[in-house]
Every structure is written in structure tokens, then in C-alpha cells.
C-alpha positions in Angstrom: 44.4 30.9 -2.9 42.3 30.4 -6.1 44.1 27.5 -7.2 43.6 25.8 -3.8 39.9 26.4 -4.0 39.8 24.8 -7.4 41.6 21.7 -6.0 39.0 21.8 -3.2 36.2 22.1 -5.7 37.7 19.2 -7.7 38.1 17.0 -4.4 34.6 17.6 -3.3 33.3 16.5 -6.9 35.1 13.3 -6.4 33.8 12.8 -3.1 30.3 13.2 -4.5 30.8 10.8 -7.3 32.0 8.1 -4.8 29.2 8.7 -2.6 26.8 8.2 -5.2 28.4 4.8 -5.7 28.5 3.9 -2.1 24.9 4.6 -1.5 24.2 1.6 -3.6 27.3 -0.5 -2.9 26.8 -0.6 0.8 23.5 -2.5 0.5 24.9 -5.1 -1.9 27.5 -7.8 -1.5 31.0 -7.3 -2.7 31.8 -8.5 -6.4 33.7 -11.5 -5.5 33.2 -14.4 -8.0 31.9 -17.4 -6.4 34.4 -20.5 -6.8 34.6 -23.8 -5.6 37.1 -25.2 -3.3 39.4 -26.4 -6.3 39.3 -22.7 -7.6 37.8 -23.6 -11.1 35.4 -21.0 -11.0 32.4 -23.2 -10.9 29.5 -22.0 -8.6 28.4 -24.0 -5.9 25.4 -26.1 -6.6 24.6 -27.4 -3.0 23.0 -25.7 0.0 20.4 -23.4 0.1 20.6 -19.8 -1.2 20.8 -17.4 1.4 21.3 -13.7 -0.3 20.4 -11.6 2.9 22.9 -13.5 5.0 25.5 -13.4 2.3 25.1 -9.4 2.0 25.1 -9.1 5.9 28.2 -11.1 6.3 30.3 -10.0 3.3 33.4 -8.3 4.5 33.8 -5.9 1.4 30.4 -4.6 2.0 31.4 -4.0 5.8 34.6 -2.3 4.8 32.6 0.2 2.6 30.4 0.9 5.4 33.3 1.7 7.7 34.7 4.2 5.3 31.5 6.0 4.7 31.2 6.1 8.5 34.7 7.4 9.0 34.2 10.0 6.2 31.1 11.1 7.8 32.8 11.7 11.1 35.6 13.6 9.5 33.8 15.9 7.1 32.2 18.1 10.0 35.9 18.9 10.8 36.6 20.0 7.3 33.3 22.1 7.2 34.8 23.8 10.3 38.0 24.9 9.1 36.5 26.2 6.0 34.1 27.9 8.0 36.8 29.3 10.1 38.9 30.7 7.4 35.8 32.3 6.0 35.0 34.0 9.4 38.6 35.1 9.7 38.8 36.6 6.4 35.6 38.4 6.8 36.6 40.0 10.2 40.0 41.1 8.8 38.3 42.6 5.7 35.8 44.3 8.1 38.5 45.9 9.9 40.5 46.8 7.0 37.0 48.6 5.9 37.1 50.6 8.8 34.2 48.8 10.8 34.5 48.6 14.6 35.6 45.0 15.7 33.0 43.0 17.2 34.2 41.2 20.2 
């Protein structure tokens, strides 16, 4: 079980790292190079610059936000599972130590 806890610690560390990146990334447009229609890599020089619109309508940024929301929705279940394991182990240990079971 210690190996599983070590793995869980590692995965939580990875999640924290990604979350720190996501915090900034969801407020910026995706890093897709601007190319013109012929694909030469030249940036368009016509039309007004609309950075806010570009950020809001960016599909890559929107996908990041969806994943962040999905993770936020799933993590409470993971916390509940861990708490359930702790409570179950604690009750069993208390019983082993001779304490009365609390109903």
C-alpha cells in the first residue's frame, strides 16, 4: 500500500504542476502560429487587431477550460474515496484495539 501512496503523491504533484500552467493558459490564446491563406507563415497585415476577441473565440483555450472544469468536477470523488478508505481503516483499527464500535 505504501507504493500506491507514493504513486498517488507523484500523480498529485503532476496535477499541481499542470494546474499552475493551466491558471495562466486559460486566460491566453493558444500558441498557434498566424499564417496567411497560402501557408507561408506571414502574419496577416490587414484588418483591425482584436486580441480580446481572439482569446475568447480561441478553441484551444476553450478546450483547456473544459478540461479544467472536468477535473474540478471529478476531484471531489477522488477525495471522497480517499476519505472513505481512511475512515474504514480507522474503524477497523479501533475495533482491533478493543474500542467499542460506534454505529
